[in-house]
mmCIF file of the N, C-alpha and C atoms, coordinates in Angstrom:
data_MODEL
# 
_entry.id   MODEL 
# 
loop_
_atom_site.group_PDB 
_atom_site.id 
_atom_site.type_symbol 
_atom_site.label_atom_id 
_atom_site.label_alt_id 
_atom_site.label_comp_id 
_atom_site.label_asym_id 
_atom_site.label_entity_id 
_atom_site.label_seq_id 
_atom_site.pdbx_PDB_ins_code 
_atom_site.Cartn_x 
_atom_site.Cartn_y 
_atom_site.Cartn_z 
_atom_site.occupancy 
_atom_site.B_iso_or_equiv 
_atom_site.pdbx_formal_charge 
_atom_site.auth_seq_id 
_atom_site.auth_comp_id 
_atom_site.auth_asym_id 
_atom_site.auth_atom_id 
_atom_site.pdbx_PDB_model_num 
ATOM 1   N N  . MET A 1 1  ? 1.057   -1.310  -0.029  1.00 0.00 ? 1  MET A N  1 
ATOM 2   C CA . MET A 1 1  ? -0.175  -0.223  -0.023  1.00 0.00 ? 1  MET A CA 1 
ATOM 3   C C  . MET A 1 1  ? 0.760   1.320   0.064   1.00 0.00 ? 1  MET A C  1 
ATOM 4   N N  . LEU A 1 2  ? 1.070   1.834   -0.720  1.00 0.00 ? 2  LEU A N  1 
ATOM 5   C CA . LEU A 1 2  ? 1.416   3.194   -0.894  1.00 0.00 ? 2  LEU A CA 1 
ATOM 6   C C  . LEU A 1 2  ? 0.423   4.013   0.365   1.00 0.00 ? 2  LEU A C  1 
ATOM 7   N N  . ILE A 1 3  ? 1.240   5.096   1.087   1.00 0.00 ? 3  ILE A N  1 
ATOM 8   C CA . ILE A 1 3  ? 0.704   5.808   1.920   1.00 0.00 ? 3  ILE A CA 1 
ATOM 9   C C  . ILE A 1 3  ? 1.299   7.725   1.367   1.00 0.00 ? 3  ILE A C  1 
ATOM 10  N N  . LEU A 1 4  ? 0.179   8.639   1.537   1.00 0.00 ? 4  LEU A N  1 
ATOM 11  C CA . LEU A 1 4  ? 0.665   9.673   0.782   1.00 0.00 ? 4  LEU A CA 1 
ATOM 12  C C  . LEU A 1 4  ? 0.439   10.629  2.017   1.00 0.00 ? 4  LEU A C  1 
ATOM 13  N N  . THR A 1 5  ? 0.749   11.850  2.521   1.00 0.00 ? 5  THR A N  1 
ATOM 14  C CA . THR A 1 5  ? 0.210   13.015  2.771   1.00 0.00 ? 5  THR A CA 1 
ATOM 15  C C  . THR A 1 5  ? 0.260   13.923  2.002   1.00 0.00 ? 5  THR A C  1 
ATOM 16  N N  . ARG A 1 6  ? -1.277  14.588  1.705   1.00 0.00 ? 6  ARG A N  1 
ATOM 17  C CA . ARG A 1 6  ? -1.450  15.688  1.217   1.00 0.00 ? 6  ARG A CA 1 
ATOM 18  C C  . ARG A 1 6  ? -2.192  16.815  2.028   1.00 0.00 ? 6  ARG A C  1 
ATOM 19  N N  . SER A 1 7  ? -1.988  17.883  1.752   1.00 0.00 ? 7  SER A N  1 
ATOM 20  C CA . SER A 1 7  ? -3.210  18.827  2.344   1.00 0.00 ? 7  SER A CA 1 
ATOM 21  C C  . SER A 1 7  ? -4.178  19.415  1.646   1.00 0.00 ? 7  SER A C  1 
ATOM 22  N N  . VAL A 1 8  ? -4.734  20.216  1.789   1.00 0.00 ? 8  VAL A N  1 
ATOM 23  C CA . VAL A 1 8  ? -6.209  20.385  1.270   1.00 0.00 ? 8  VAL A CA 1 
ATOM 24  C C  . VAL A 1 8  ? -5.646  21.132  0.008   1.00 0.00 ? 8  VAL A C  1 
ATOM 25  N N  . GLY A 1 9  ? -6.349  20.686  -1.277  1.00 0.00 ? 9  GLY A N  1 
ATOM 26  C CA . GLY A 1 9  ? -6.270  21.613  -2.233  1.00 0.00 ? 9  GLY A CA 1 
ATOM 27  C C  . GLY A 1 9  ? -5.081  20.505  -2.931  1.00 0.00 ? 9  GLY A C  1 
ATOM 28  N N  . LYS A 1 10 ? -4.692  19.983  -2.517  1.00 0.00 ? 10 LYS A N  1 
ATOM 29  C CA . LYS A 1 10 ? -3.648  19.055  -3.362  1.00 0.00 ? 10 LYS A CA 1 
ATOM 30  C C  . LYS A 1 10 ? -4.077  17.990  -4.142  1.00 0.00 ? 10 LYS A C  1 
ATOM 31  N N  . THR A 1 11 ? -3.450  17.064  -4.985  1.00 0.00 ? 11 THR A N  1 
ATOM 32  C CA . THR A 1 11 ? -3.892  16.371  -5.799  1.00 0.00 ? 11 THR A CA 1 
ATOM 33  C C  . THR A 1 11 ? -3.246  14.993  -5.788  1.00 0.00 ? 11 THR A C  1 
ATOM 34  N N  . ILE A 1 12 ? -3.902  13.928  -5.908  1.00 0.00 ? 12 ILE A N  1 
ATOM 35  C CA . ILE A 1 12 ? -3.323  12.699  -6.539  1.00 0.00 ? 12 ILE A CA 1 
ATOM 36  C C  . ILE A 1 12 ? -3.281  12.473  -7.457  1.00 0.00 ? 12 ILE A C  1 
ATOM 37  N N  . ARG A 1 13 ? -2.636  11.735  -8.511  1.00 0.00 ? 13 ARG A N  1 
ATOM 38  C CA . ARG A 1 13 ? -2.972  11.211  -9.894  1.00 0.00 ? 13 ARG A CA 1 
ATOM 39  C C  . ARG A 1 13 ? -2.675  9.596   -9.868  1.00 0.00 ? 13 ARG A C  1 
ATOM 40  N N  . ILE A 1 14 ? -3.749  8.937   -10.350 1.00 0.00 ? 14 ILE A N  1 
ATOM 41  C CA . ILE A 1 14 ? -3.438  7.535   -10.861 1.00 0.00 ? 14 ILE A CA 1 
ATOM 42  C C  . ILE A 1 14 ? -3.893  7.499   -11.749 1.00 0.00 ? 14 ILE A C  1 
ATOM 43  N N  . GLY A 1 15 ? -2.758  7.158   -12.529 1.00 0.00 ? 15 GLY A N  1 
ATOM 44  C CA . GLY A 1 15 ? -2.756  6.739   -14.216 1.00 0.00 ? 15 GLY A CA 1 
ATOM 45  C C  . GLY A 1 15 ? -2.719  8.186   -14.828 1.00 0.00 ? 15 GLY A C  1 
ATOM 46  N N  . ASP A 1 16 ? -3.489  8.328   -16.126 1.00 0.00 ? 16 ASP A N  1 
ATOM 47  C CA . ASP A 1 16 ? -3.753  9.041   -16.778 1.00 0.00 ? 16 ASP A CA 1 
ATOM 48  C C  . ASP A 1 16 ? -4.857  9.858   -16.373 1.00 0.00 ? 16 ASP A C  1 
ATOM 49  N N  . ASP A 1 17 ? -5.965  8.958   -15.990 1.00 0.00 ? 17 ASP A N  1 
ATOM 50  C CA . ASP A 1 17 ? -7.287  9.024   -15.993 1.00 0.00 ? 17 ASP A CA 1 
ATOM 51  C C  . ASP A 1 17 ? -8.039  9.391   -14.623 1.00 0.00 ? 17 ASP A C  1 
ATOM 52  N N  . ILE A 1 18 ? -7.316  9.182   -13.710 1.00 0.00 ? 18 ILE A N  1 
ATOM 53  C CA . ILE A 1 18 ? -8.211  9.603   -12.345 1.00 0.00 ? 18 ILE A CA 1 
ATOM 54  C C  . ILE A 1 18 ? -7.516  10.350  -11.312 1.00 0.00 ? 18 ILE A C  1 
ATOM 55  N N  . GLU A 1 19 ? -7.957  11.143  -10.690 1.00 0.00 ? 19 GLU A N  1 
ATOM 56  C CA . GLU A 1 19 ? -7.864  12.256  -10.519 1.00 0.00 ? 19 GLU A CA 1 
ATOM 57  C C  . GLU A 1 19 ? -8.221  11.954  -8.543  1.00 0.00 ? 19 GLU A C  1 
ATOM 58  N N  . ILE A 1 20 ? -7.624  12.220  -7.795  1.00 0.00 ? 20 ILE A N  1 
ATOM 59  C CA . ILE A 1 20 ? -8.444  12.453  -6.110  1.00 0.00 ? 20 ILE A CA 1 
ATOM 60  C C  . ILE A 1 20 ? -7.750  14.117  -5.709  1.00 0.00 ? 20 ILE A C  1 
ATOM 61  N N  . VAL A 1 21 ? -8.628  14.817  -4.958  1.00 0.00 ? 21 VAL A N  1 
ATOM 62  C CA . VAL A 1 21 ? -8.245  16.084  -4.615  1.00 0.00 ? 21 VAL A CA 1 
ATOM 63  C C  . VAL A 1 21 ? -8.605  16.062  -3.069  1.00 0.00 ? 21 VAL A C  1 
ATOM 64  N N  . ILE A 1 22 ? -7.737  16.500  -2.313  1.00 0.00 ? 22 ILE A N  1 
ATOM 65  C CA . ILE A 1 22 ? -8.469  17.010  -0.853  1.00 0.00 ? 22 ILE A CA 1 
ATOM 66  C C  . ILE A 1 22 ? -9.298  17.939  -1.007  1.00 0.00 ? 22 ILE A C  1 
ATOM 67  N N  . LEU A 1 23 ? -10.253 17.980  -0.581  1.00 0.00 ? 23 LEU A N  1 
ATOM 68  C CA . LEU A 1 23 ? -11.124 19.175  -0.374  1.00 0.00 ? 23 LEU A CA 1 
ATOM 69  C C  . LEU A 1 23 ? -10.845 19.973  0.863   1.00 0.00 ? 23 LEU A C  1 
ATOM 70  N N  . ARG A 1 24 ? -11.384 18.919  1.916   1.00 0.00 ? 24 ARG A N  1 
ATOM 71  C CA . ARG A 1 24 ? -11.489 19.432  3.652   1.00 0.00 ? 24 ARG A CA 1 
ATOM 72  C C  . ARG A 1 24 ? -10.719 18.317  4.390   1.00 0.00 ? 24 ARG A C  1 
ATOM 73  N N  . ILE A 1 25 ? -10.487 19.214  5.565   1.00 0.00 ? 25 ILE A N  1 
ATOM 74  C CA . ILE A 1 25 ? -9.859  18.265  6.593   1.00 0.00 ? 25 ILE A CA 1 
ATOM 75  C C  . ILE A 1 25 ? -11.287 18.663  7.690   1.00 0.00 ? 25 ILE A C  1 
ATOM 76  N N  . ASN A 1 26 ? -11.409 17.928  8.597   1.00 0.00 ? 26 ASN A N  1 
ATOM 77  C CA . ASN A 1 26 ? -12.224 18.535  9.753   1.00 0.00 ? 26 ASN A CA 1 
ATOM 78  C C  . ASN A 1 26 ? -11.993 17.459  10.455  1.00 0.00 ? 26 ASN A C  1 
ATOM 79  N N  . GLY A 1 27 ? -11.067 17.408  11.442  1.00 0.00 ? 27 GLY A N  1 
ATOM 80  C CA . GLY A 1 27 ? -10.687 16.415  12.885  1.00 0.00 ? 27 GLY A CA 1 
ATOM 81  C C  . GLY A 1 27 ? -10.258 15.111  11.840  1.00 0.00 ? 27 GLY A C  1 
ATOM 82  N N  . ASN A 1 28 ? -11.068 14.419  12.227  1.00 0.00 ? 28 ASN A N  1 
ATOM 83  C CA . ASN A 1 28 ? -10.671 12.767  11.755  1.00 0.00 ? 28 ASN A CA 1 
ATOM 84  C C  . ASN A 1 28 ? -11.188 12.683  10.202  1.00 0.00 ? 28 ASN A C  1 
ATOM 85  N N  . GLN A 1 29 ? -11.875 13.704  10.103  1.00 0.00 ? 29 GLN A N  1 
ATOM 86  C CA . GLN A 1 29 ? -12.692 13.423  8.335   1.00 0.00 ? 29 GLN A CA 1 
ATOM 87  C C  . GLN A 1 29 ? -11.968 14.109  7.262   1.00 0.00 ? 29 GLN A C  1 
ATOM 88  N N  . VAL A 1 30 ? -11.934 13.244  6.195   1.00 0.00 ? 30 VAL A N  1 
ATOM 89  C CA . VAL A 1 30 ? -11.253 14.150  5.262   1.00 0.00 ? 30 VAL A CA 1 
ATOM 90  C C  . VAL A 1 30 ? -12.335 13.931  3.878   1.00 0.00 ? 30 VAL A C  1 
ATOM 91  N N  . ARG A 1 31 ? -12.815 15.129  3.027   1.00 0.00 ? 31 ARG A N  1 
ATOM 92  C CA . ARG A 1 31 ? -13.451 14.728  2.299   1.00 0.00 ? 31 ARG A CA 1 
ATOM 93  C C  . ARG A 1 31 ? -12.389 14.928  1.011   1.00 0.00 ? 31 ARG A C  1 
ATOM 94  N N  . VAL A 1 32 ? -12.864 13.929  0.197   1.00 0.00 ? 32 VAL A N  1 
ATOM 95  C CA . VAL A 1 32 ? -12.115 13.776  -1.206  1.00 0.00 ? 32 VAL A CA 1 
ATOM 96  C C  . VAL A 1 32 ? -12.943 14.243  -2.136  1.00 0.00 ? 32 VAL A C  1 
ATOM 97  N N  . GLY A 1 33 ? -12.597 14.920  -3.430  1.00 0.00 ? 33 GLY A N  1 
ATOM 98  C CA . GLY A 1 33 ? -13.234 14.440  -4.391  1.00 0.00 ? 33 GLY A CA 1 
ATOM 99  C C  . GLY A 1 33 ? -12.099 13.796  -5.585  1.00 0.00 ? 33 GLY A C  1 
ATOM 100 N N  . VAL A 1 34 ? -13.292 12.938  -6.204  1.00 0.00 ? 34 VAL A N  1 
ATOM 101 C CA . VAL A 1 34 ? -12.763 11.701  -7.003  1.00 0.00 ? 34 VAL A CA 1 
ATOM 102 C C  . VAL A 1 34 ? -12.802 12.278  -8.753  1.00 0.00 ? 34 VAL A C  1 
ATOM 103 N N  . SER A 1 35 ? -12.523 12.376  -9.532  1.00 0.00 ? 35 SER A N  1 
ATOM 104 C CA . SER A 1 35 ? -12.364 12.552  -11.382 1.00 0.00 ? 35 SER A CA 1 
ATOM 105 C C  . SER A 1 35 ? -11.985 11.250  -11.929 1.00 0.00 ? 35 SER A C  1 
ATOM 106 N N  . ALA A 1 36 ? -12.814 10.491  -12.370 1.00 0.00 ? 36 ALA A N  1 
ATOM 107 C CA . ALA A 1 36 ? -12.466 9.521   -13.537 1.00 0.00 ? 36 ALA A CA 1 
ATOM 108 C C  . ALA A 1 36 ? -13.449 9.061   -14.331 1.00 0.00 ? 36 ALA A C  1 
ATOM 109 N N  . PRO A 1 37 ? -12.825 8.788   -15.416 1.00 0.00 ? 37 PRO A N  1 
ATOM 110 C CA . PRO A 1 37 ? -13.912 8.486   -16.253 1.00 0.00 ? 37 PRO A CA 1 
ATOM 111 C C  . PRO A 1 37 ? -15.151 7.399   -16.460 1.00 0.00 ? 37 PRO A C  1 
ATOM 112 N N  . PRO A 1 38 ? -16.365 7.552   -16.941 1.00 0.00 ? 38 PRO A N  1 
ATOM 113 C CA . PRO A 1 38 ? -17.454 7.149   -16.723 1.00 0.00 ? 38 PRO A CA 1 
ATOM 114 C C  . PRO A 1 38 ? -17.257 5.304   -16.783 1.00 0.00 ? 38 PRO A C  1 
ATOM 115 N N  . HIS A 1 39 ? -16.464 5.036   -17.173 1.00 0.00 ? 39 HIS A N  1 
ATOM 116 C CA . HIS A 1 39 ? -16.448 3.205   -17.270 1.00 0.00 ? 39 HIS A CA 1 
ATOM 117 C C  . HIS A 1 39 ? -15.273 2.871   -16.099 1.00 0.00 ? 39 HIS A C  1 
ATOM 118 N N  . VAL A 1 40 ? -15.005 4.199   -15.087 1.00 0.00 ? 40 VAL A N  1 
ATOM 119 C CA . VAL A 1 40 ? -14.518 3.579   -13.730 1.00 0.00 ? 40 VAL A CA 1 
ATOM 120 C C  . VAL A 1 40 ? -15.108 3.845   -12.717 1.00 0.00 ? 40 VAL A C  1 
ATOM 121 N N  . MET A 1 41 ? -15.465 2.704   -11.703 1.00 0.00 ? 41 MET A N  1 
ATOM 122 C CA . MET A 1 41 ? -16.449 2.606   -10.885 1.00 0.00 ? 41 MET A CA 1 
ATOM 123 C C  . MET A 1 41 ? -15.942 3.139   -9.420  1.00 0.00 ? 41 MET A C  1 
ATOM 124 N N  . VAL A 1 42 ? -16.619 4.302   -8.858  1.00 0.00 ? 42 VAL A N  1 
ATOM 125 C CA . VAL A 1 42 ? -15.957 4.931   -7.616  1.00 0.00 ? 42 VAL A CA 1 
ATOM 126 C C  . VAL A 1 42 ? -17.259 4.689   -6.816  1.00 0.00 ? 42 VAL A C  1 
ATOM 127 N N  . HIS A 1 43 ? -16.619 4.013   -5.673  1.00 0.00 ? 43 HIS A N  1 
ATOM 128 C CA . HIS A 1 43 ? -17.391 3.830   -4.430  1.00 0.00 ? 43 HIS A CA 1 
ATOM 129 C C  . HIS A 1 43 ? -16.485 3.759   -3.178  1.00 0.00 ? 43 HIS A C  1 
ATOM 130 N N  . ARG A 1 44 ? -17.724 4.164   -2.056  1.00 0.00 ? 44 ARG A N  1 
ATOM 131 C CA . ARG A 1 44 ? -16.944 4.000   -0.650  1.00 0.00 ? 44 ARG A CA 1 
ATOM 132 C C  . ARG A 1 44 ? -17.220 2.553   -0.666  1.00 0.00 ? 44 ARG A C  1 
ATOM 133 N N  . ASP A 1 45 ? -16.184 2.097   0.276   1.00 0.00 ? 45 ASP A N  1 
ATOM 134 C CA . ASP A 1 45 ? -16.086 0.214   0.641   1.00 0.00 ? 45 ASP A CA 1 
ATOM 135 C C  . ASP A 1 45 ? -16.893 -0.321  1.002   1.00 0.00 ? 45 ASP A C  1 
ATOM 136 N N  . GLU A 1 46 ? -18.330 0.461   1.806   1.00 0.00 ? 46 GLU A N  1 
ATOM 137 C CA . GLU A 1 46 ? -19.562 -0.008  2.322   1.00 0.00 ? 46 GLU A CA 1 
ATOM 138 C C  . GLU A 1 46 ? -20.031 -0.186  1.347   1.00 0.00 ? 46 GLU A C  1 
ATOM 139 N N  . VAL A 1 47 ? -20.414 0.813   0.267   1.00 0.00 ? 47 VAL A N  1 
ATOM 140 C CA . VAL A 1 47 ? -21.264 0.683   -0.840  1.00 0.00 ? 47 VAL A CA 1 
ATOM 141 C C  . VAL A 1 47 ? -20.492 -0.553  -1.861  1.00 0.00 ? 47 VAL A C  1 
ATOM 142 N N  . TYR A 1 48 ? -19.249 -0.708  -1.701  1.00 0.00 ? 48 TYR A N  1 
ATOM 143 C CA . TYR A 1 48 ? -18.939 -1.756  -2.951  1.00 0.00 ? 48 TYR A CA 1 
ATOM 144 C C  . TYR A 1 48 ? -18.884 -2.872  -2.287  1.00 0.00 ? 48 TYR A C  1 
ATOM 145 N N  . GLN A 1 49 ? -18.903 -3.245  -1.190  1.00 0.00 ? 49 GLN A N  1 
ATOM 146 C CA . GLN A 1 49 ? -19.364 -4.932  -0.296  1.00 0.00 ? 49 GLN A CA 1 
ATOM 147 C C  . GLN A 1 49 ? -20.730 -4.850  -0.724  1.00 0.00 ? 49 GLN A C  1 
ATOM 148 N N  . ARG A 1 50 ? -21.251 -4.110  -0.211  1.00 0.00 ? 50 ARG A N  1 
ATOM 149 C CA . ARG A 1 50 ? -23.288 -4.204  -1.349  1.00 0.00 ? 50 ARG A CA 1 
ATOM 150 C C  . ARG A 1 50 ? -23.573 -4.838  -2.190  1.00 0.00 ? 50 ARG A C  1 
ATOM 151 N N  . ILE A 1 51 ? -22.503 -4.087  -3.205  1.00 0.00 ? 51 ILE A N  1 
ATOM 152 C CA . ILE A 1 51 ? -23.000 -4.171  -4.198  1.00 0.00 ? 51 ILE A CA 1 
ATOM 153 C C  . ILE A 1 51 ? -22.441 -5.662  -4.528  1.00 0.00 ? 51 ILE A C  1 
ATOM 154 N N  . GLN A 1 52 ? -21.232 -6.313  -4.057  1.00 0.00 ? 52 GLN A N  1 
ATOM 155 C CA . GLN A 1 52 ? -20.849 -7.302  -4.339  1.00 0.00 ? 52 GLN A CA 1 
ATOM 156 C C  . GLN A 1 52 ? -21.534 -8.114  -3.601  1.00 0.00 ? 52 GLN A C  1 
ATOM 157 N N  . ALA A 1 53 ? -22.029 -8.052  -2.300  1.00 0.00 ? 53 ALA A N  1 
ATOM 158 C CA . ALA A 1 53 ? -22.742 -9.218  -1.928  1.00 0.00 ? 53 ALA A CA 1 
ATOM 159 C C  . ALA A 1 53 ? -23.671 -9.552  -2.527  1.00 0.00 ? 53 ALA A C  1 
ATOM 160 N N  . ASN A 1 54 ? -24.605 -8.078  -3.071  1.00 0.00 ? 54 ASN A N  1 
ATOM 161 C CA . ASN A 1 54 ? -25.673 -8.427  -4.307  1.00 0.00 ? 54 ASN A CA 1 
ATOM 162 C C  . ASN A 1 54 ? -25.766 -9.099  -5.020  1.00 0.00 ? 54 ASN A C  1 
ATOM 163 N N  . GLN A 1 55 ? -24.321 -9.096  -5.998  1.00 0.00 ? 55 GLN A N  1 
ATOM 164 C CA . GLN A 1 55 ? -24.379 -9.836  -6.915  1.00 0.00 ? 55 GLN A CA 1 
ATOM 165 C C  . GLN A 1 55 ? -23.792 -11.421 -6.806  1.00 0.00 ? 55 GLN A C  1 
ATOM 166 N N  . SER A 1 56 ? -23.810 -11.643 -5.056  1.00 0.00 ? 56 SER A N  1 
ATOM 167 C CA . SER A 1 56 ? -23.281 -13.207 -5.425  1.00 0.00 ? 56 SER A CA 1 
ATOM 168 C C  . SER A 1 56 ? -24.368 -13.783 -4.917  1.00 0.00 ? 56 SER A C  1 
ATOM 169 N N  . GLN A 1 57 ? -25.346 -12.851 -4.733  1.00 0.00 ? 57 GLN A N  1 
ATOM 170 C CA . GLN A 1 57 ? -27.203 -13.898 -4.150  1.00 0.00 ? 57 GLN A CA 1 
ATOM 171 C C  . GLN A 1 57 ? -27.583 -14.369 -5.249  1.00 0.00 ? 57 GLN A C  1 
ATOM 172 N N  . PRO A 1 58 ? -28.148 -15.589 -5.394  1.00 0.00 ? 58 PRO A N  1 
ATOM 173 C CA . PRO A 1 58 ? -28.908 -16.188 -6.245  1.00 0.00 ? 58 PRO A CA 1 
ATOM 174 C C  . PRO A 1 58 ? -30.155 -15.399 -6.586  1.00 0.00 ? 58 PRO A C  1 
ATOM 175 N N  . SER A 1 59 ? -30.196 -15.244 -7.893  1.00 0.00 ? 59 SER A N  1 
ATOM 176 C CA . SER A 1 59 ? -31.688 -14.506 -7.932  1.00 0.00 ? 59 SER A CA 1 
ATOM 177 C C  . SER A 1 59 ? -33.309 -15.448 -7.800  1.00 0.00 ? 59 SER A C  1 
# 
């Protein structure tokens, strides 16, 4: 795992297409903005886990 320290307004790039911007830091919460192409799914982990659980359930 790569660990980075960024301050408000700073950006992290992943490849050519994905940009993560630190928007606000308030105590132990960080607000981030994510720009990615439409074909890249971006979810919070708890949402992703729910999607995965729903896909593995038989219809």
